[in-house]
Kinemage of the C-alpha trace (Angstrom):
@kinemage 1
@onewidth
@group {chain A} dominant
@subgroup {mainchain}
@vectorlist {calphas} color= white
{ca met a 1} P -2.799 -7.264 -5.873
{ca leu a 2} L -5.761 -7.822 -2.969
{ca arg a 3} L -4.497 -9.721 0.032
{ca met a 4} L -7.311 -10.548 2.537
{ca ser a 5} L -5.619 -11.709 5.594
{ca gly a 6} L -2.027 -11.414 6.940
{ca gly a 7} L 0.590 -14.059 8.272
{ca gln a 8} L 1.119 -15.375 11.546
{ca val a 9} L 1.105 -12.408 14.654
{ca glu a 10} L 3.034 -14.899 17.157
{ca thr a 11} L 6.290 -14.562 17.261
{ca leu a 12} L 8.944 -16.389 19.143
{ca phe a 13} L 9.267 -12.661 21.254
{ca asp a 14} L 5.901 -13.313 22.232
{ca leu a 15} L 6.878 -16.377 24.478
{ca gly a 16} L 8.584 -13.723 26.844
{ca leu a 17} L 5.174 -11.581 26.996
{ca pro a 18} L 3.678 -11.855 30.220
{ca val a 19} L -0.039 -13.399 30.012
{ca glu a 20} L -2.297 -10.027 30.567
{ca val a 21} L -0.428 -8.615 27.683
{ca lys a 22} L -1.059 -11.658 25.222
{ca glu a 23} L -4.901 -11.268 26.662
{ca leu a 24} L -7.026 -8.664 25.047
{ca pro a 25} L -8.706 -6.778 26.984
{ca ala a 26} L -12.717 -7.725 27.048
{ca asp a 27} L -13.997 -5.007 25.066
{ca leu a 28} L -11.390 -5.555 22.217
{ca ala a 29} L -11.545 -9.792 22.634
{ca ala a 30} L -14.940 -9.066 21.933
{ca leu a 31} L -14.660 -6.930 18.527
{ca asp a 32} L -11.820 -9.426 17.620
{ca arg a 33} L -14.514 -12.290 17.594
{ca leu a 34} L -17.058 -10.235 15.509
{ca leu a 35} L -14.199 -8.894 13.393
{ca asp a 36} L -13.472 -12.620 12.741
{ca asp a 37} L -16.830 -13.120 10.380
{ca pro a 38} L -14.927 -13.491 6.737
{ca ala a 39} L -18.458 -12.001 5.162
{ca leu a 40} L -17.691 -8.847 6.705
{ca leu a 41} L -14.975 -8.548 4.201
{ca ala a 42} L -16.429 -9.873 1.315
{ca pro a 43} L -17.703 -6.446 -0.215
{ca ile a 44} L -14.445 -5.336 -0.383
{ca glu a 45} L -13.236 -8.398 -2.306
{ca ala a 46} L -16.299 -7.848 -4.903
{ca ala a 47} L -15.401 -4.120 -5.158
{ca trp a 48} L -11.892 -4.557 -5.687
{ca val a 49} L -11.239 -4.636 -9.706
{ca glu a 50} L -10.880 -8.321 -10.741
{ca ser a 51} L -8.014 -7.738 -12.794
{ca ser a 52} L -6.089 -6.451 -9.924
{ca arg a 53} L -7.104 -8.568 -7.250
{ca ala a 54} L -3.867 -11.821 -8.829
{ca phe a 55} L -1.678 -8.695 -9.955
{ca gly a 56} L 0.478 -5.708 -9.243
{ca arg a 57} L 2.396 -5.113 -5.779
{ca pro a 58} L 0.283 -6.286 -2.694
{ca ser a 59} L -2.036 -4.229 -1.096
{ca ile a 60} L -1.702 -4.376 3.262
{ca pro a 61} L -3.990 -6.749 4.601
{ca met a 62} L -7.689 -6.076 4.374
{ca asp a 63} L -8.306 -7.802 7.522
{ca arg a 64} L -5.849 -5.608 9.260
{ca phe a 65} L -6.939 -2.225 7.841
{ca val a 66} L -10.813 -2.948 8.582
{ca arg a 67} L -9.459 -3.303 12.273
{ca leu a 68} L -7.012 -0.347 12.350
{ca met a 69} L -10.014 1.730 11.016
{ca val a 70} L -12.129 0.290 13.641
{ca ile a 71} L -9.866 1.879 16.215
{ca lys a 72} L -9.779 4.970 14.364
{ca ala a 73} L -13.487 5.107 15.040
{ca arg a 74} L -13.894 4.374 18.434
{ca ser a 75} L -11.122 6.923 19.484
{ca gly a 76} L -13.520 9.441 18.284
{ca gly a 77} L -10.792 12.031 17.013
{ca trp a 78} L -7.623 10.157 16.129
{ca gly a 79} L -5.925 11.730 12.731
{ca tyr a 80} L -4.175 8.943 10.616
{ca glu a 81} L -0.721 9.585 11.908
{ca thr a 82} L -2.159 9.625 15.414
{ca leu a 83} L -3.324 6.152 14.541
{ca val a 84} L -0.184 4.525 13.060
{ca arg a 85} L 1.603 5.740 16.288
{ca glu a 86} L -0.572 4.484 19.083
{ca val a 87} L -1.122 1.578 17.395
{ca ser a 88} L 2.720 1.079 16.761
{ca asp a 89} L 3.171 2.015 20.576
{ca ser a 90} L 0.616 -0.584 22.331
{ca leu a 91} L 0.831 -3.948 22.263
{ca his a 92} L -2.584 -4.642 23.130
{ca leu a 93} L -3.879 -2.961 20.239
{ca arg a 94} L -1.058 -4.714 17.879
{ca arg a 95} L -2.651 -7.966 18.678
{ca phe a 96} L -5.882 -6.488 18.225
{ca cys a 97} L -4.986 -5.299 13.950
{ca arg a 98} L -3.317 -8.711 13.914
{ca ile a 99} L 0.254 -7.003 13.176
{ca ala a 100} L 3.118 -8.816 14.850
{ca leu a 101} L 6.311 -7.490 16.637
{ca thr a 102} L 8.540 -7.415 14.189
{ca glu a 103} L 6.427 -6.155 11.359
{ca arg a 104} L 5.629 -2.746 10.901
{ca val a 105} L 2.411 -0.604 11.072
{ca pro a 106} L 0.536 0.644 7.835
{ca asp a 107} L 1.835 4.075 6.620
{ca glu a 108} L -0.622 6.443 7.156
{ca ser a 109} L -0.520 7.534 3.555
{ca thr a 110} L -1.745 3.985 2.853
{ca val a 111} L -4.583 3.766 5.093
{ca arg a 112} L -5.720 6.923 4.141
{ca lys a 113} L -5.684 6.229 0.493
{ca leu a 114} L -7.472 2.974 0.899
{ca val a 115} L -10.191 4.261 2.716
{ca arg a 116} L -10.972 6.827 -0.369
{ca arg a 117} L -10.151 4.129 -2.457
{ca leu a 118} L -13.264 1.881 -1.000
{ca gly a 119} L -15.326 4.488 -0.962
{ca pro a 120} L -18.574 4.882 1.042
{ca glu a 121} L -20.546 2.069 -0.764
{ca val a 122} L -18.237 -0.589 0.580
{ca ile a 123} L -18.443 0.110 4.038
{ca glu a 124} L -22.135 0.834 4.072
{ca glu a 125} L -22.133 -2.551 2.422
{ca ile a 126} L -20.117 -4.152 5.631
{ca val a 127} L -22.553 -2.288 7.984
{ca met a 128} L -25.144 -4.201 6.258
{ca ala a 129} L -23.574 -7.221 6.578
{ca val a 130} L -22.950 -6.683 10.632
{ca val a 131} L -26.730 -5.889 10.912
{ca ala a 132} L -27.771 -8.715 8.849
{ca gly a 133} L -25.766 -11.117 10.430
{ca ala a 134} L -27.104 -10.170 13.774
{ca thr a 135} L -30.588 -10.017 12.657
{ca gly a 136} L -30.719 -13.000 11.012
{ca pro a 137} L -31.942 -16.392 11.808
{ca gln a 138} L -27.917 -17.874 11.778
{ca ala a 139} L -26.807 -15.758 14.458
{ca glu a 140} L -25.643 -17.588 17.625
{ca arg a 141} L -27.612 -15.018 19.931
{ca arg a 142} L -30.267 -13.560 17.211
{ca phe a 143} L -30.814 -9.547 17.679
{ca val a 144} L -34.587 -8.794 17.123
{ca ala a 145} L -35.416 -5.477 16.245
{ca arg a 146} L -38.684 -4.909 17.385
{ca ala a 147} L -38.430 -0.859 17.520
{ca ala a 148} L -37.074 1.512 15.105
{ca arg a 149} L -36.701 5.305 15.576
{ca val a 150} L -35.337 7.517 13.000
{ca asp a 151} L -33.880 11.414 13.282
{ca ser a 152} L -31.734 13.523 11.267
{ca thr a 153} L -28.330 15.526 12.281
{ca val a 154} L -25.692 17.553 10.240
{ca val a 155} L -22.650 16.354 10.028
{ca glu a 156} L -20.239 19.296 9.937
{ca ser a 157} L -17.651 20.018 6.943
{ca asp a 158} L -14.427 20.884 7.789
{ca ile a 159} L -14.318 24.570 6.413
{ca arg a 160} L -14.152 27.729 7.992
{ca tyr a 161} L -17.312 30.216 8.544
{ca pro a 162} L -18.005 31.425 4.818
{ca thr a 163} L -18.246 35.001 3.765
{ca asp a 164} L -18.437 36.333 0.204
{ca leu a 165} L -14.873 38.313 0.470
{ca gly a 166} L -13.725 35.010 2.098
{ca leu a 167} L -14.736 32.659 -0.384
{ca ala a 168} L -13.380 35.340 -3.159
{ca gln a 169} L -9.878 35.377 -1.832
{ca asp a 170} L -10.183 31.381 -1.660
{ca ala a 171} L -11.006 31.689 -5.223
{ca thr a 172} L -8.244 34.060 -6.610
{ca arg a 173} L -5.842 31.886 -4.437
{ca met a 174} L -6.656 28.579 -5.381
{ca leu a 175} L -6.635 29.247 -9.468
{ca ala a 176} L -3.259 31.069 -9.140
{ca ala a 177} L -2.053 28.240 -7.472
{ca glu a 178} L -3.384 25.638 -9.546
{ca ala a 179} L -2.255 28.144 -13.020
{ca arg a 180} L 1.267 28.070 -11.516
{ca lys a 181} L 1.356 23.832 -11.390
{ca ala a 182} L 0.557 24.053 -15.145
{ca arg a 183} L 2.549 26.644 -15.924
{ca glu a 184} L 5.642 24.332 -17.632
{ca leu a 185} L 3.053 21.912 -19.310
{ca ala a 186} L 1.300 25.259 -20.840
{ca gly a 187} L 4.458 26.233 -22.670
{ca ala a 188} L 6.154 30.223 -23.181
{ca gly a 189} L 3.311 32.940 -23.876
{ca ala a 190} L 0.952 30.948 -22.338
{ca pro a 191} L -1.969 33.300 -20.362
{ca arg a 192} L -0.804 34.294 -16.695
{ca val a 193} L -3.236 34.433 -13.960
{ca arg a 194} L -2.431 36.816 -11.347
{ca asp a 195} L -3.124 35.876 -7.568
{ca arg a 196} L -5.231 38.535 -6.423
{ca ser a 197} L -5.791 36.807 -2.588
{ca arg a 198} L -3.785 39.711 -1.460
{ca ser a 199} L -5.810 42.652 -3.059
{ca val a 200} L -9.040 40.862 -1.836
{ca ala a 201} L -7.405 40.029 1.720
{ca lys a 202} L -6.952 44.315 1.902
{ca lys a 203} L -10.341 44.891 1.238
{ca leu a 204} L -11.336 42.028 3.780
{ca arg a 205} L -8.883 43.987 6.595
{ca lys a 206} L -10.621 47.452 5.694
{ca leu a 207} L -13.968 45.838 6.381
{ca asn a 208} L -13.438 44.356 9.585
{ca arg a 209} L -11.980 47.781 10.551
{ca thr a 210} L -15.155 49.964 9.480
{ca leu a 211} L -17.352 47.215 11.287
{ca ala a 212} L -15.353 47.501 14.622
{ca ala a 213} L -15.065 51.159 14.491
{ca arg a 214} L -19.533 51.193 14.868
{ca thr a 215} L -19.640 54.196 12.430
{ca gly a 216} L -22.737 52.778 11.143
{ca gln a 217} L -21.931 52.504 7.799
{ca gly a 218} L -20.979 48.759 7.937
{ca lys a 219} L -23.635 47.863 5.607
{ca pro a 220} L -22.950 49.996 2.494
{ca thr a 221} L -19.128 49.353 2.582
{ca ala a 222} L -19.502 46.152 2.908
{ca leu a 223} L -21.649 45.726 -0.265
{ca lys a 224} L -18.996 47.777 -1.889
{ca leu a 225} L -15.860 46.025 -0.869
{ca thr a 226} L -17.849 42.867 -1.746
{ca gly a 227} L -18.580 43.932 -5.180
{ca glu a 228} L -14.774 45.324 -5.902
{ca ala a 229} L -13.516 41.475 -4.255
{ca gly a 230} L -15.906 40.053 -7.363
{ca glu a 231} L -14.435 41.985 -9.571
{ca leu a 232} L -11.081 41.033 -8.492
{ca ala a 233} L -12.300 37.453 -8.810
{ca ala a 234} L -13.936 37.346 -12.038
{ca gln a 235} L -10.647 38.669 -13.880
{ca ser a 236} L -8.871 35.886 -12.361
{ca leu a 237} L -11.340 33.479 -13.587
{ca arg a 238} L -11.179 34.625 -16.975
{ca glu a 239} L -7.713 34.489 -16.991
{ca ala a 240} L -7.613 31.048 -15.475
{ca arg a 241} L -10.152 29.971 -18.568
{ca arg a 242} L -7.936 31.066 -21.281
{ca leu a 243} L -4.998 29.081 -19.374
{ca ala a 244} L -6.909 26.239 -19.780
{ca ala a 245} L -7.804 27.060 -23.345
{ca arg a 246} L -4.437 27.112 -24.629
{ca leu a 247} L -3.193 23.765 -22.363
{ca arg a 248} L -6.041 22.189 -24.662
{ca glu a 249} L -5.257 23.450 -27.899
{ca arg a 250} L -1.340 22.257 -27.042
{ca ala a 251} L -2.498 18.801 -25.996
{ca arg a 252} L -1.162 16.952 -29.009
{ca gly a 253} L 1.565 14.402 -28.628
{ca arg a 254} L 3.565 13.689 -25.892
{ca gly a 255} L 2.064 14.619 -22.546
{ca ala a 256} L -1.095 15.551 -24.268
{ca gln a 257} L -3.122 13.344 -21.259
{ca ala a 258} L -1.045 15.608 -18.929
{ca lys a 259} L -1.797 18.904 -20.512
{ca leu a 260} L -6.030 17.595 -20.369
{ca arg a 261} L -5.872 16.931 -16.742
{ca ala a 262} L -4.605 20.294 -15.932
{ca ala a 263} L -6.735 21.988 -18.466
{ca glu a 264} L -9.757 19.759 -16.470
{ca arg a 265} L -8.561 20.500 -13.108
{ca ile a 266} L -8.590 24.555 -13.601
{ca glu a 267} L -12.058 24.305 -15.489
{ca gln a 268} L -12.982 22.443 -12.209
{ca leu a 269} L -11.837 25.456 -9.684
{ca ala a 270} L -13.256 27.822 -12.604
{ca gly a 271} L -16.983 26.562 -12.216
{ca arg a 272} L -16.794 27.041 -8.430
{ca ala a 273} L -14.977 30.849 -8.870
{ca glu a 274} L -17.795 31.409 -11.190
{ca lys a 275} L -20.397 30.397 -8.554
{ca val a 276} L -18.854 32.570 -6.190
{ca cys a 277} L -18.783 35.354 -8.254
{ca glu a 278} L -22.065 35.030 -9.648
{ca gln a 279} L -23.305 34.871 -6.006
{ca ile a 280} L -21.628 38.014 -5.060
{ca thr a 281} L -23.571 39.477 -7.943
{ca arg a 282} L -26.801 38.308 -6.331
{ca arg a 283} L -25.956 39.553 -3.199
{ca val a 284} L -24.744 43.596 -4.410
{ca ala a 285} L -27.595 43.486 -6.548
{ca gly a 286} L -30.267 42.364 -3.413
{ca gln a 287} L -31.750 38.988 -5.058
{ca lys a 288} L -31.847 36.080 -3.319
{ca ile a 289} L -29.116 33.641 -3.683
{ca thr a 290} L -30.463 29.425 -3.803
{ca asp a 291} L -27.887 26.352 -3.783
{ca arg a 292} L -24.947 28.662 -2.244
{ca leu a 293} L -21.342 27.658 -2.579
{ca val a 294} L -19.830 27.485 1.325
{ca ser a 295} L -16.125 26.276 0.241
{ca met a 296} L -13.875 26.271 -2.328
{ca ser a 297} L -12.258 23.216 -1.184
{ca asp a 298} L -15.456 21.582 -0.293
{ca pro a 299} L -18.550 22.161 -3.213
{ca asp a 300} L -20.924 19.671 -1.450
{ca ala a 301} L -21.122 21.311 2.152
{ca arg a 302} L -23.960 23.598 2.305
{ca pro a 303} L -25.771 25.705 4.750
{ca ile a 304} L -28.390 24.137 6.594
{ca arg a 305} L -30.732 25.641 9.450
{ca lys a 306} L -31.872 23.340 12.239
{ca gly a 307} L -33.400 26.197 14.516
{ca lys a 308} L -30.748 25.370 17.235
{ca leu a 309} L -30.271 28.217 19.316
{ca arg a 310} L -26.857 27.644 19.833
{ca gln a 311} L -25.832 27.249 16.225
{ca pro a 312} L -28.343 28.293 14.215
{ca thr a 313} L -26.835 27.749 10.925
{ca glu a 314} L -24.619 24.551 10.268
{ca phe a 315} L -22.724 23.978 7.300
{ca gly a 316} L -21.897 20.525 6.416
{ca thr a 317} L -24.351 16.984 4.755
{ca val a 318} L -28.227 16.344 6.282
{ca met a 319} L -28.367 12.363 7.293
{ca gln a 320} L -30.710 10.645 9.141
{ca ile a 321} L -29.930 8.075 11.437
{ca ala a 322} L -32.071 4.878 12.025
{ca glu a 323} L -31.953 2.800 15.171
{ca leu a 324} L -32.883 -0.711 15.465
{ca cys a 325} L -33.841 -1.838 19.131
{ca glu a 326} L -35.298 -4.865 20.732
{ca asn a 327} L -37.391 -2.853 23.191
{ca thr a 328} L -38.555 0.907 23.910
{ca arg a 329} L -36.994 0.792 27.482
{ca arg a 330} L -34.901 3.634 28.750
{ca gly a 331} L -31.497 3.158 28.007
{ca ala a 332} L -32.244 0.616 25.013
{ca arg a 333} L -28.874 0.414 22.472
{ca gly a 334} L -29.645 -1.143 19.203
{ca leu a 335} L -28.160 -1.315 15.649
{ca ile a 336} L -28.005 1.488 12.953
{ca leu a 337} L -28.582 1.332 9.433
{ca pro a 338} L -26.357 3.354 6.987
{ca val a 339} L -27.163 6.922 6.569
{ca ala a 340} L -30.070 7.762 4.411
{ca thr a 341} L -27.918 11.380 2.780
{ca ser a 342} L -28.326 13.584 -0.147
{ca ile a 343} L -26.578 17.358 -0.853
{ca gly a 344} L -28.025 20.140 0.034
{ca ala a 345} L -31.123 20.314 2.918
{ca pro a 346} L -33.433 17.825 2.262
{ca asn a 347} L -36.606 16.902 4.381
{ca glu a 348} L -37.368 13.885 6.030
{ca his a 349} L -39.756 12.204 4.074
{ca glu a 350} L -37.277 12.693 1.379
{ca leu a 351} L -34.438 10.677 2.851
{ca val a 352} L -37.050 8.040 4.329
{ca val a 353} L -37.249 6.468 0.991
{ca asp a 354} L -33.868 5.083 1.478
{ca thr a 355} L -33.948 3.953 4.904
{ca gly a 356} L -37.384 1.735 4.180
{ca thr a 357} L -35.045 0.800 1.160
{ca arg a 358} L -32.600 -0.355 3.355
{ca leu a 359} L -35.194 -2.264 6.379
{ca ser a 360} L -36.608 -4.156 3.010
{ca glu a 361} L -33.468 -5.331 2.045
{ca leu a 362} L -32.678 -6.883 5.452
{ca gly a 363} L -36.252 -8.183 5.764
{ca leu a 364} L -37.087 -6.611 8.860
{ca arg a 365} L -40.425 -5.029 10.267
{ca pro a 366} L -39.590 -3.505 13.657
{ca arg a 367} L -43.696 -3.385 15.311
{ca glu a 368} L -43.094 0.020 16.321
{ca ile a 369} L -41.388 3.245 14.974
{ca ala a 370} L -41.002 6.960 16.649
{ca leu a 371} L -40.519 9.768 14.523
{ca asp a 372} L -40.026 13.503 15.196
{ca gly a 373} L -42.579 15.850 14.006
{ca gly a 374} L -40.599 16.708 10.473
{ca phe a 375} L -41.855 13.092 9.057
{ca ala a 376} L -45.529 13.244 7.526
{ca pro a 377} L -47.658 10.125 7.649
{ca gly a 378} L -47.814 9.854 4.065
{ca pro a 379} L -44.351 9.344 2.992
{ca val a 380} L -43.841 7.175 6.126
{ca glu a 381} L -47.045 4.817 5.223
{ca gln a 382} L -45.620 4.839 1.750
{ca his a 383} L -41.812 4.083 1.584
{ca leu a 384} L -41.594 2.416 5.618
{ca pro a 385} L -42.434 -1.414 6.199
{ca pro a 386} L -46.015 -1.324 7.948
{ca pro a 387} L -45.461 -1.102 11.861
{ca asp a 388} L -48.245 -2.331 14.457
{ca arg a 389} L -47.886 1.526 15.542
{ca ala a 390} L -46.328 4.365 14.548
{ca phe a 391} L -45.971 7.458 16.749
{ca ile a 392} L -44.913 10.438 15.157
{ca ala a 393} L -44.825 13.452 17.818
{ca gly a 394} L -47.100 16.119 16.993
{ca arg a 395} L -48.747 14.205 13.911
{ca gln a 396} L -49.773 11.329 14.453
{ca ser a 397} L -51.151 8.930 17.859
{ca ala a 398} L -49.873 5.351 17.830
{ca gly a 399} L -52.923 4.730 20.349
{ca ser a 400} L -53.431 5.337 23.817
{ca lys a 401} L -51.966 8.222 25.738
{ca arg a 402} L -49.891 5.724 27.640
{ca thr a 403} L -48.211 4.169 24.496
{ca asp a 404} L -47.857 7.793 23.047
{ca arg a 405} L -45.979 8.539 26.469
{ca arg a 406} L -43.423 5.576 25.848
{ca leu a 407} L -43.080 6.060 22.488
{ca ala a 408} L -42.335 9.844 22.966
{ca lys a 409} L -39.667 9.152 25.562
{ca phe a 410} L -38.084 6.315 23.284
{ca arg a 411} L -38.277 8.579 20.527
{ca val a 412} L -36.065 11.453 22.414
{ca gly a 413} L -33.593 8.953 22.702
{ca cys a 414} L -32.072 9.024 19.016
{ca glu a 415} L -31.303 12.505 20.157
{ca gly a 416} L -28.787 10.835 22.460
{ca arg a 417} L -27.950 8.519 20.293
{ca ile a 418} L -26.965 11.031 17.818
{ca ser a 419} L -24.705 13.251 20.309
{ca his a 420} L -23.404 9.668 21.363
{ca leu a 421} L -22.178 9.375 17.637
{ca lys a 422} L -20.707 12.626 17.566
{ca arg a 423} L -18.541 12.728 20.893
{ca arg a 424} L -17.430 9.210 21.258
{ca tyr a 425} L -17.123 7.909 17.320
{ca gly a 426} L -16.296 11.378 15.300
{ca met a 427} L -19.357 11.659 13.726
{ca arg a 428} L -19.192 15.673 14.392
{ca arg a 429} L -17.157 16.874 11.651
{ca ser a 430} L -16.124 15.378 8.357
{ca arg a 431} L -12.367 16.007 7.807
{ca leu a 432} L -12.803 14.052 3.984
{ca lys a 433} L -13.817 16.538 1.640
{ca gly a 434} L -17.122 16.252 -0.138
{ca his a 435} L -20.344 14.386 -0.120
{ca asp a 436} L -18.810 11.039 -0.350
{ca gly a 437} L -15.918 12.006 2.524
{ca ala a 438} L -19.053 12.854 4.860
{ca arg a 439} L -20.862 9.291 3.998
{ca ile a 440} L -17.601 7.568 4.534
{ca thr a 441} L -16.956 9.234 7.639
{ca ala a 442} L -20.564 8.192 8.938
{ca ala a 443} L -20.221 4.694 7.953
{ca trp a 444} L -16.808 3.526 9.807
{ca ala a 445} L -18.780 5.587 12.808
{ca ile a 446} L -22.011 3.378 12.463
{ca leu a 447} L -19.812 0.105 11.934
{ca ala a 448} L -17.519 1.252 14.917
{ca tyr a 449} L -20.771 1.554 17.087
{ca asn a 450} L -22.836 -1.517 15.779
{ca leu a 451} L -19.547 -3.650 16.793
{ca asp a 452} L -19.270 -1.968 20.051
{ca thr a 453} L -23.320 -3.097 20.645
{ca leu a 454} L -22.772 -6.325 19.715
{ca ala a 455} L -19.769 -7.139 21.917
{ca ile a 456} L -21.488 -5.102 24.601
{ca arg a 457} L -24.933 -7.345 24.240
{ca ala a 458} L -22.756 -10.382 24.184
{ca ala a 459} L -20.728 -9.520 27.397
């Protein structure tokens, strides 16, 4: 059962609290006023399954959930357990999250599961509602989006640095672990999936010793050991597929759905393991590898090269950030649209389509747009609302040299804004797996940033 708001926050115990404890700090008080808008919770109600809105065990109040997640995003690095502990221990955070002194803070698993259940689309709709409310004619102090700057960045996935040997070890270990879970369902005499991860780990250690010895035989040894690890992973793959076939054969009568689900999980891992074996085969043969898998646990992560000296290759998801500002002065702070993103390493002109769609949905047409040299003039003219002046670094002038210098400085500020989102709002790395997990992380970070921007502006 869906609950949109909680009960009364004030209790008898609040009468004994000092005045400065009852009053929220200025930043939280401003956020509290912004989050009181019922339109921000409308996307959650619309996305909830209609048959479950008035039936079943009550959910935690959605206004409480949103406030908890805003606090988490503003912390920059808290996990769910830390969030629950800090809110439980703070009177100000309790009052902001609408949790009475006599109530328990929701369990971390409840908050974590709700984040996945709502998904990225709902949070992005809330972000759009915040931007629409601030830029619409009904706003108390309207935000006029006169300028926009767009740039892309990489949100890192929560994975270790990938190697072919490491992926082979993960594949053998994860296939064996999933097979152990399904052993009882498969019955007596079912195919066994042997755990070969220790054998692969021995080859990895042998390669490390060879490289440390600096004998000049590092590359031939690496190819030889990688090929042997690929053969071990292929053996585990064949055994896992035989077990999945056995589970589907026995999927009759009672427990059939459980067996089919177990077979599906094994096949999903087997598909990733097959990709790993294919990559190893191509590497040993000296062939080019495209659309490389870099993690068994996060198959949507991709290697992305952005030309950074400190980190030439990043592993994660490319996201395009579009910030709307009221002016182009130094230190301008604006509102950010939901990110445009896709799996892989898309170019700027591929992502600008979604950015243009968002601007059209909001009915916004910035007078000036500043972009970096990765954008092509053609797709920009085609997909973005036509501005009075469009500046593309090194490609398209906006008019006079003075205007170009002003918009070039304004465009560079987008780099600082991306850094700000990563340092302050936890967008550097997504702890949630998959492409949807990265979108969820980015959506909550942008929501918290936009609310902070409007709170600062209203102060």
